[in-house]
C-alpha positions in Angstrom: -0.3 0.0 -0.1 1.2 3.4 -1.0 1.9 6.2 1.8 -0.9 7.7 3.4 -0.7 11.6 4.0 -3.6 13.5 5.8 -4.6 17.1 5.2 -7.3 19.1 5.8 -9.7 19.7 2.7 -9.6 23.0 0.7 -12.5 24.4 -1.6 -10.8 23.1 -4.3 -11.3 19.9 -2.5 -15.1 20.4 -3.2 -15.5 18.0 -6.4 -13.5 15.0 -4.8 -15.7 15.1 -1.5 -19.1 15.2 -3.3 -18.2 12.4 -5.3 -17.1 10.1 -1.8 -20.3 11.0 -0.4 -22.0 10.2 -3.6 -20.6 6.8 -3.3 -21.8 6.5 0.4 -25.3 7.1 -0.5 -25.8 4.7 -3.0 -23.7 2.1 -0.7 -26.0 3.2 2.2 -29.2 3.2 0.0 -28.5 -0.7 -0.6 -28.4 -1.0 3.5 -31.4 1.5 4.2 -33.6 2.1 1.4 -34.0 6.1 2.5 -30.9 7.5 0.8 -31.3 9.5 -2.3 -29.1 8.0 -5.1 -28.9 11.0 -7.4 -25.5 13.5 -7.2 -27.3 16.2 -6.2 -27.7 15.3 -3.1 -24.4 14.3 -2.4 -24.0 18.3 -3.7 -26.4 19.6 -0.8 -25.2 17.2 1.7 -21.5 18.4 1.0 -23.0 22.2 1.2 -25.0 21.5 4.6 -21.8 19.5 6.3 -19.8 22.5 5.3 -22.0 25.1 7.5 -22.4 22.5 10.5 -18.2 22.2 10.6 -18.0 25.9 10.3 -20.4 26.4 13.3 -18.7 24.1 15.2 -15.3 24.5 14.7 -15.0 21.3 12.7 -13.4 20.5 9.3 -12.9 17.9 6.6 -9.7 15.7 6.9 -8.7 14.0 3.5 -6.5 10.9 3.2 -4.3 10.9 0.1 -2.2 8.2 -1.5 -0.2 9.3 -4.0 -1.5 12.5 -4.5 -5.3 11.0 -4.9 -8.1 11.8 -2.4 -9.0 8.0 -1.5 -10.7 9.3 1.8 -12.4 11.7 3.3 -13.5 12.4 7.3 -16.0 15.4 8.8 -14.5 16.2 12.4 -15.9 18.8 14.9 -15.4 19.6 18.3 -19.3 20.1 20.0 -20.8 20.0 23.2 -23.4 18.2 24.8 -26.7 19.2 27.1 -25.8 20.5 30.4 -26.8 17.3 31.9 -23.8 15.7 31.1 -20.6 16.0 33.3 -18.2 18.8 32.4 -15.2 16.0 32.1 -16.7 14.9 29.2 -19.4 17.4 28.1 -17.1 18.7 25.1 -15.8 16.2 22.9 -14.9 15.4 19.2 -17.1 14.4 16.8 -16.4 12.1 13.7 -19.3 13.6 11.4 -18.6 11.6 8.8 -16.1 8.6 7.3 -15.8 8.0 4.0 -13.3 5.8 2.1 -13.2 5.2 -1.3 -15.0 1.8 -2.5 -11.4 0.6 -3.9 -9.2 1.6 -0.8 -11.7 -0.1 1.6 -10.1 -2.8 4.2 -6.5 -1.1 4.0 -6.6 0.7 7.1 -7.2 4.3 6.1 -10.5 4.2 8.3 -8.0 3.5 11.1 -5.7 6.2 10.4 -8.6 8.8 10.2 -9.7 7.7 13.3 -6.6 8.1 14.9 -6.6 11.7 13.8 -10.0 12.3 15.2 -8.4 11.2 18.6 -5.6 13.1 18.0 -7.7 16.7 17.3 -9.7 15.6 20.3 -6.9 15.4 22.6 -5.3 18.4 21.2 -8.4 20.4 22.1 -7.9 19.1 25.5 -11.3 16.8 25.2 -11.6 13.6 26.7 -14.3 11.7 24.7 -14.9 11.1 20.8 -17.9 10.1 19.2 -19.2 8.6 16.0 -22.4 7.4 14.3 -23.1 4.6 12.2 -26.0 3.0 10.4 -27.2 0.0 11.8 -27.6 -2.0 8.9 -23.6 -1.0 8.1 -22.1 -3.6 10.1 -18.6 -3.2 8.5 -18.5 0.2 9.8 -19.6 -0.4 13.2 -17.4 -3.4 13.3 -14.2 -1.3 12.7 -15.5 1.2 14.9 -16.1 -1.2 17.8 -12.4 -2.4 17.0 -10.9 1.1 17.4 -12.4 1.2 20.9 -16.3 3.0 20.5 -18.7 1.4 22.5 -22.3 1.9 22.2 -23.7 5.1 24.5 -27.4 6.3 22.8 -29.5 4.3 20.4 -31.4 6.0 18.1 -34.7 4.3 17.1 -36.7 5.1 14.0 -40.5 4.3 13.1 -42.0 4.5 9.6 -45.3 6.6 10.2 
C-alpha cells in the first residue's frame, strides 16, 4: 500500500469530497432504502456539512495516496447538554467517515480515526463520538474494533 498522507480539505477539493459522499449515499441506499442516489443529493449534503462544520469548529480531513484523495472524514468539536458532566461534556465528533470503494479494508479508516483522536486530545477533550447506521455492519465492526462502544441508540419508526 502506498504511503497515506492526511491534510485538511480546501475549497478546491469540493468535487472530490462530493464524489465520495455520492458513493456512500449509493452504498447506504442499498442498506436502508432511505438515501437519495442522485448526485445532487451529495452536493447538497456537502454544502450542509460545510455549514455545520464551520459553526462547530470543524473541518474535513482528507487521506491521500500518491496525491489522490482516497478518503474523507468530517470532524468537529461539540458540546453535549448541560446534564452531561463537565469532564466529558465537550468532545470531538466524527461526523462522516468515507473511504473510497477501492481503498476499503486497508486501514485508512483507522488512520483517520487516529487523527480524530489526536484532534480531540489536542483540544483538551476526553471523549470522541461517532455514529453509524445499524445496517452498516462493517462500519460498526470497524468502530468497535477501534474502541468505540455503544452509548446512545436512536430508534426510528416509519409512520
